[in-house]
C-alpha positions as CSV (number, residue, x, y, z in Angstrom):
1,M,1.7,-78.4,-20.0
2,L,3.4,-75.1,-20.9
3,F,0.4,-73.7,-22.8
4,S,-2.3,-74.5,-20.2
5,L,-5.1,-71.9,-20.2
6,G,-4.9,-70.1,-16.9
7,R,-1.1,-70.4,-16.5
8,P,0.4,-67.0,-15.6
9,P,2.3,-65.5,-18.5
10,A,5.4,-64.9,-16.3
11,D,5.7,-68.7,-15.6
12,L,5.4,-69.4,-19.3
13,H,8.0,-66.8,-20.1
14,A,10.5,-68.1,-17.5
15,A,10.1,-71.7,-18.8
16,L,10.5,-70.8,-22.4
17,A,13.5,-68.5,-21.7
18,A,15.2,-71.3,-19.7
19,L,14.6,-73.8,-22.5
20,D,16.0,-71.3,-25.0
21,D,19.1,-70.8,-22.9
22,F,19.6,-74.6,-22.6
23,E,19.2,-75.1,-26.4
24,R,21.5,-72.2,-27.1
25,A,24.2,-73.7,-24.8
26,I,24.0,-76.9,-26.8
27,L,24.1,-75.2,-30.2
28,E,27.0,-73.0,-29.2
29,H,29.0,-76.0,-27.8
30,E,29.2,-74.6,-24.3
31,H,31.2,-76.5,-21.7
32,R,29.3,-79.5,-20.3
33,V,29.0,-77.8,-16.9
34,V,27.2,-74.8,-18.4
35,I,24.8,-77.1,-20.4
36,E,24.0,-79.1,-17.3
37,A,23.3,-76.0,-15.2
38,R,21.0,-74.6,-17.8
39,R,19.2,-78.0,-18.2
40,L,18.7,-78.2,-14.4
41,K,17.3,-74.6,-14.3
42,C,14.9,-75.4,-17.1
43,L,13.8,-78.6,-15.3
44,A,13.4,-76.7,-12.0
45,I,11.0,-74.2,-13.6
46,L,9.0,-76.9,-15.2
47,D,8.8,-78.9,-11.9
48,R,7.7,-75.7,-10.1
49,M,5.0,-75.2,-12.7
50,S,3.9,-78.8,-12.5
51,G,3.7,-78.5,-8.7
52,L,1.5,-75.4,-9.0
53,E,-0.8,-77.1,-11.4
54,K,-1.2,-80.1,-9.1
55,K,-2.1,-77.8,-6.2
56,G,-4.6,-76.0,-8.4
57,N,-6.6,-79.2,-9.1
């Protein structure tokens, strides 16, 4: 889904940045609240992208 042709680069960049932040929080043993917040941000971006893709069909 992330590498769909026609997906705006800004959406891909935001999704990949959020995923990187989430993974970094895990690797750096951040507090559980920080990890959860970053996970939810990542999921929200992916949900938004998925919603845009559904509307585009």
